[in-house]
C-alpha positions as CSV (number, residue, x, y, z in Angstrom):
1,M,1.9,7.6,-16.6
2,A,1.1,3.9,-15.8
3,R,1.8,1.4,-18.6
4,K,-1.0,0.5,-20.0
5,N,-2.2,-2.9,-22.4
6,L,-0.9,-1.8,-25.2
7,L,-2.2,-4.9,-27.0
8,L,-5.8,-4.0,-25.4
9,G,-8.3,-4.9,-28.3
10,L,-6.2,-6.7,-31.0
11,T,-6.0,-10.2,-30.1
12,N,-9.6,-10.1,-28.7
13,T,-13.0,-11.7,-30.2
14,Q,-16.8,-11.2,-29.1
15,L,-17.5,-14.5,-26.7
16,P,-20.8,-15.4,-24.9
17,A,-21.4,-14.5,-21.4
18,G,-20.0,-17.2,-20.2
19,N,-16.7,-15.8,-20.5
20,S,-16.7,-13.3,-18.4
21,D,-16.8,-12.6,-14.3
22,G,-18.8,-9.7,-14.9
23,P,-21.2,-7.7,-17.5
24,G,-18.4,-6.9,-19.7
25,D,-17.2,-9.6,-21.8
26,G,-13.5,-11.1,-20.9
27,P,-10.5,-11.0,-22.9
28,A,-10.4,-13.8,-25.5
29,V,-6.7,-14.5,-24.7
30,A,-5.1,-14.0,-21.5
31,V,-2.3,-11.1,-22.3
32,P,0.1,-11.1,-19.8
33,A,1.2,-8.2,-18.2
34,P,3.9,-6.0,-19.0
35,P,7.4,-6.5,-17.3
36,L,7.9,-3.6,-14.4
37,P,10.0,-0.6,-16.0
38,P,14.1,-1.2,-15.2
39,H,15.1,1.4,-13.3
40,G,18.4,2.1,-15.0
41,Q,16.8,4.1,-17.7
42,R,15.2,7.8,-17.2
43,G,14.3,10.4,-19.1
44,A,12.5,10.9,-22.5
45,I,14.5,8.6,-24.6
46,G,14.8,6.0,-21.6
47,A,10.6,6.2,-21.6
48,V,10.3,5.6,-25.5
49,T,12.7,2.9,-25.2
50,R,10.9,0.9,-22.7
51,S,7.7,1.2,-24.6
52,I,9.2,0.4,-27.7
53,E,11.0,-3.1,-25.7
54,H,7.2,-3.4,-23.7
55,L,5.6,-3.7,-27.4
56,K,8.0,-5.7,-28.8
57,S,7.4,-8.5,-26.1
58,Q,4.0,-7.6,-25.4
59,I,3.3,-8.8,-29.2
60,G,6.1,-11.7,-29.2
61,E,4.2,-13.3,-26.0
62,A,0.7,-12.5,-27.5
63,R,1.3,-14.7,-30.6
64,A,3.0,-17.4,-28.6
65,I,-0.1,-17.5,-26.2
66,Q,-2.3,-17.6,-29.2
67,S,-0.2,-20.1,-30.9
68,Q,-0.6,-22.3,-28.0
69,L,-4.1,-22.0,-27.5
70,A,-4.7,-23.0,-30.9
71,S,-3.0,-26.6,-30.1
72,G,-4.0,-26.7,-27.1
73,Q,-1.4,-27.2,-24.9
74,A,-1.9,-23.5,-23.1
75,V,-4.6,-24.5,-21.1
76,V,-5.2,-27.1,-18.6
77,E,-8.1,-28.7,-16.6
78,L,-7.9,-27.9,-12.8
79,D,-10.0,-29.2,-10.2
80,P,-11.1,-26.1,-8.5
81,A,-10.8,-27.0,-5.0
82,A,-6.8,-27.4,-5.9
83,I,-6.7,-23.1,-6.6
84,E,-6.9,-20.7,-4.1
85,S,-7.4,-16.8,-4.6
86,S,-5.4,-13.9,-4.9
87,F,-3.3,-12.9,-2.1
88,V,-4.9,-9.7,-2.5
89,A,-8.9,-9.2,-3.1
90,D,-9.5,-6.9,-5.7
91,R,-13.4,-7.6,-5.2
92,L,-16.0,-6.8,-2.6
93,P,-18.4,-9.4,-2.2
94,G,-21.4,-9.2,-5.2
95,S,-25.0,-10.3,-4.9
96,E,-26.2,-13.8,-5.2
97,D,-28.1,-13.0,-8.0
98,D,-25.1,-12.5,-10.1
99,H,-23.6,-15.5,-8.9
100,E,-26.4,-17.4,-9.8
101,A,-26.8,-15.6,-12.9
102,L,-23.3,-16.4,-14.1
103,V,-23.6,-20.3,-13.0
104,A,-26.6,-20.5,-15.5
105,S,-24.6,-19.0,-18.6
106,I,-21.8,-21.0,-17.7
107,R,-24.3,-23.9,-17.5
108,E,-25.7,-23.0,-21.3
109,H,-22.5,-21.9,-23.1
110,G,-19.5,-24.0,-21.0
111,Q,-16.7,-22.0,-19.7
112,Q,-15.0,-20.0,-23.2
113,V,-12.3,-18.0,-21.8
114,P,-9.6,-19.6,-19.1
115,I,-8.8,-18.3,-15.8
116,L,-5.0,-17.2,-15.4
117,V,-3.2,-19.2,-12.7
118,R,0.2,-19.7,-11.3
119,P,1.9,-22.4,-9.2
120,H,1.3,-22.0,-5.5
121,P,4.6,-20.7,-4.5
122,T,4.7,-22.8,-1.5
123,E,2.4,-25.7,-2.0
124,T,3.2,-28.1,-4.6
125,G,0.2,-29.2,-6.6
126,R,-2.0,-26.3,-5.6
127,Y,-2.5,-22.6,-7.4
128,Q,-3.0,-19.1,-6.8
129,V,-5.8,-17.2,-9.2
130,A,-4.6,-14.1,-11.1
131,Y,-7.9,-13.6,-12.3
132,G,-10.7,-15.3,-12.9
133,H,-12.0,-15.4,-9.1
134,R,-16.2,-15.5,-10.4
135,R,-15.5,-18.1,-12.9
136,L,-13.8,-20.3,-10.7
137,R,-16.5,-20.3,-7.8
138,A,-19.4,-20.6,-10.2
139,I,-17.4,-23.5,-12.0
140,A,-16.9,-25.1,-8.7
141,A,-20.6,-25.0,-8.3
142,L,-21.3,-26.8,-11.0
143,G,-19.1,-29.6,-10.3
144,L,-17.2,-29.1,-13.2
145,R,-13.2,-29.2,-13.3
146,V,-11.7,-25.0,-14.3
147,R,-10.0,-24.5,-17.7
148,A,-6.6,-22.2,-17.1
149,V,-4.0,-20.9,-18.8
150,V,-1.0,-21.8,-16.0
151,R,2.0,-19.1,-15.8
152,T,4.8,-18.7,-13.8
153,L,4.4,-15.3,-11.6
154,S,6.2,-13.5,-9.0
155,D,3.5,-11.0,-6.8
156,A,4.2,-8.1,-8.2
157,E,3.5,-9.4,-12.2
158,L,0.3,-11.4,-10.6
159,V,-1.4,-8.1,-9.4
160,V,-0.7,-6.4,-12.5
161,A,-2.3,-9.0,-14.5
162,Q,-5.0,-9.0,-11.7
163,G,-5.5,-5.2,-12.2
164,Q,-5.4,-5.1,-15.7
165,E,-7.6,-7.7,-16.7
166,N,-10.3,-5.9,-14.4
167,T,-9.7,-2.5,-16.0
168,A,-9.9,-3.7,-19.7
169,R,-13.2,-5.2,-18.8
170,T,-14.4,-2.0,-16.4
171,D,-17.0,-3.6,-15.0
172,L,-15.1,-2.6,-11.3
173,S,-16.6,0.1,-9.0
174,F,-14.6,3.1,-7.9
175,I,-14.3,1.7,-4.7
176,E,-13.2,-1.3,-5.3
177,R,-10.7,0.1,-7.4
178,A,-10.0,2.3,-4.5
179,L,-9.7,-0.7,-2.2
180,F,-8.0,-2.8,-4.5
181,A,-5.0,0.0,-4.6
182,A,-5.5,0.6,-0.9
183,R,-4.6,-2.6,-0.2
184,L,-1.6,-3.0,-2.9
185,E,0.2,-0.6,-0.8
186,E,-0.6,-2.4,2.7
187,R,1.3,-5.4,1.3
188,G,4.0,-3.6,0.3
189,F,4.0,-3.0,-3.3
190,D,5.1,0.7,-4.7
191,R,3.6,2.7,-6.8
192,E,4.5,2.0,-9.8
193,T,3.2,-1.5,-9.5
194,V,-0.4,0.3,-8.0
195,M,0.0,2.7,-11.3
196,A,0.5,-0.6,-13.6
197,A,-2.1,-2.7,-12.0
198,L,-5.2,0.2,-12.0
199,S,-3.7,1.8,-15.2
200,V,-3.5,5.0,-13.7
201,D,-0.9,7.7,-13.2
202,K,0.8,8.7,-9.9
203,T,-2.1,11.2,-9.2
204,G,-5.0,8.9,-10.1
205,A,-2.8,6.5,-7.5
206,S,-3.0,8.4,-4.9
207,R,-6.5,9.8,-5.1
208,L,-8.0,6.2,-5.5
209,I,-5.7,5.2,-1.8
210,S,-6.8,8.3,0.0
211,A,-10.4,7.5,-0.8
212,A,-10.2,4.1,0.7
213,V,-8.3,5.3,3.6
214,K,-11.1,8.3,5.0
215,V,-13.9,5.5,4.6
216,P,-13.6,3.4,7.4
217,R,-13.4,-0.2,5.9
218,F,-16.2,-1.7,7.6
219,I,-18.7,0.9,6.1
220,I,-17.0,0.2,2.5
221,E,-17.7,-3.8,3.2
222,A,-20.8,-3.3,4.7
223,I,-21.6,-1.3,1.7
224,G,-20.3,-3.2,-0.9
225,P,-19.1,-2.2,-4.6
226,A,-21.9,0.0,-4.9
227,P,-21.7,0.8,-8.6
228,K,-23.5,3.6,-9.0
229,A,-22.0,5.5,-6.4
230,G,-19.0,7.0,-8.2
231,R,-16.1,8.6,-6.9
232,D,-17.8,11.9,-6.1
233,R,-20.3,10.7,-4.0
234,W,-18.0,8.4,-2.2
235,L,-15.8,11.5,-1.6
236,E,-18.6,13.1,-0.5
237,L,-19.4,10.6,1.7
238,A,-15.8,10.3,3.3
239,E,-16.5,14.3,4.2
240,R,-19.6,13.9,6.1
241,L,-17.9,10.9,8.0
242,E,-14.9,13.5,9.8
243,V,-18.2,14.9,11.4
244,R,-18.2,14.4,15.2
245,G,-20.4,11.2,15.5
246,A,-20.7,10.4,12.2
247,T,-19.0,7.4,12.0
248,D,-21.3,5.9,14.7
249,R,-24.7,6.7,13.3
250,A,-23.1,5.2,10.3
251,R,-22.4,1.9,12.4
252,S,-26.1,2.4,13.8
253,V,-27.4,2.5,10.2
254,I,-25.3,-0.7,8.7
255,E,-26.8,-2.7,12.1
256,Q,-29.9,-2.1,11.3
257,G,-32.3,-5.1,10.3
258,G,-32.9,-5.9,6.8
259,F,-30.1,-3.1,5.8
260,A,-27.6,-6.3,4.7
261,G,-30.5,-8.0,2.6
262,R,-30.8,-4.6,0.4
263,S,-28.9,-4.0,-3.0
264,S,-25.5,-2.6,-2.7
265,D,-26.5,1.1,-4.2
266,D,-29.8,0.8,-1.5
267,R,-26.7,0.0,1.3
268,F,-24.8,3.3,-0.2
269,L,-27.9,5.7,-0.4
270,A,-29.0,4.5,3.3
271,V,-25.6,5.4,4.8
272,F,-25.0,8.4,2.7
273,E,-28.5,10.3,3.5
274,S,-28.6,8.9,7.3
275,L,-25.4,11.5,7.3
276,A,-26.7,14.2,5.8
277,A,-28.7,16.0,8.8
278,R,-25.5,14.9,10.8
279,V,-23.5,17.2,8.9
280,R,-26.3,20.0,9.0
281,A,-26.7,19.7,12.6
282,G,-22.8,19.8,13.2
283,R,-22.2,22.7,11.4
284,K,-25.1,24.8,12.6
285,T,-24.2,23.7,16.6
286,A,-20.0,24.5,16.2
287,P,-19.7,27.7,14.0
288,A,-16.5,29.2,14.1
289,R,-16.2,31.5,16.4
290,S,-13.9,34.9,15.9
291,A,-12.3,37.4,18.4
292,V,-10.2,40.3,18.5
293,W,-6.9,40.1,20.6
294,T,-5.4,43.7,21.6
295,A,-2.6,44.7,23.0
296,A,-1.9,46.6,26.4
297,D,-1.0,49.8,24.1
298,G,-4.1,49.5,22.4
299,R,-2.9,48.2,19.4
300,K,-5.5,45.8,17.9
301,V,-2.6,42.9,16.9
302,A,-4.2,39.5,16.3
303,R,-7.5,38.2,15.1
304,I,-8.1,34.5,16.4
305,Q,-10.2,32.1,14.2
306,Q,-11.5,28.8,16.5
307,D,-13.6,25.3,14.7
308,P,-14.0,22.3,16.2
309,R,-10.8,21.4,13.7
310,S,-8.5,24.2,13.5
311,L,-7.6,27.5,15.4
312,T,-6.4,30.4,12.9
313,L,-4.0,33.1,14.3
314,V,-4.1,36.5,11.6
315,L,-1.6,39.3,12.7
316,D,-1.8,42.5,11.3
317,K,1.5,43.4,10.2
318,K,0.6,47.3,10.0
319,A,0.0,47.1,14.0
320,A,3.4,45.1,14.7
321,P,5.2,44.9,11.5
322,E,7.8,42.7,12.9
323,F,5.9,40.5,15.5
324,G,4.8,37.9,13.0
325,D,8.1,36.8,12.3
326,Y,8.8,36.9,16.2
327,V,6.1,34.8,16.8
328,V,7.3,31.9,14.4
329,S,10.9,32.1,15.8
330,Q,9.9,31.6,18.7
331,L,7.2,28.7,18.3
332,G,9.5,25.6,19.2
333,A,10.4,27.2,22.5
334,L,6.3,27.6,22.8
335,Y,5.4,24.4,21.8
336,A,8.7,23.4,24.4
337,A,7.3,25.2,27.1
338,W,3.2,24.0,26.8
339,L,4.5,20.4,26.8
340,A,6.6,20.8,30.1
341,G,3.7,22.3,31.1
342,R,1.3,19.2,30.5
343,R,4.3,17.0,31.9
344,E,4.4,18.6,35.5
345,P,2.3,17.0,38.4
346,G,-1.1,18.5,38.7
């Protein structure tokens, strides 16, 4: 299982809405992500030892940060213009209404929770955000300096902190989590880091990445976070997109006038529902075909089933007990002969 934030809830307090990037309340103290596990420890004893070590480390770091926050030493005020976004986006663009609401909240209450940044790895005097992107944008719109905790983080530590903070607030939609996982893998991060960033096990990480890969990226970005859609309907959308011509149909819906002005959930429904008839039509016009192959001696040796995506050959072992093994043994030679035939002129 992926490491979870073992201190979640131990250091949090309820704060005004200006503390959060989204609908949920943000954490009152920026608790750093746990270090990646060493490769030398294996087995149940190693797992227990690592868990105890992580817990001790987190408790110590959390206490240190609490002490620094109380004395005002850990939080600095920075110019938003000197801060860049994380190198891996974890969100799809939200609505302007949400942005304006956050701006109004911070204008009224001030910034209650600092963002987390690291010194820029290549540019002196600049920073990169681990989390707090929406707060940063809102504060920049107000022309204020942003309160931030500055920590030296590796790339892996940054994305783990980024993912765990969003997971703790639980306001990322399914497709945003899936897209974040896919982007991390595209960046070359291993599955351990993806699992830690999203607080999922290996199976959960695989499902998230698979969902983001099956739906073309331009469709995801056009629809947006679609918070009400959920995993099952995104997976159903991926299945509908497998029908021939479905992607072109989705593109035509996206390019229609007024599409961008709808809410993200309405954009999802527009694409989703436009493909339902397409799927039914595809299934009606391309039914599976079946035929029986009869040998020269009259024995019905094989049944052949075809549809637009596959061909299945079912051999009758009663009619020809050893023929199936022979066919399997000859697959390599048959494939090579087929390739050679394709390469011949004409």
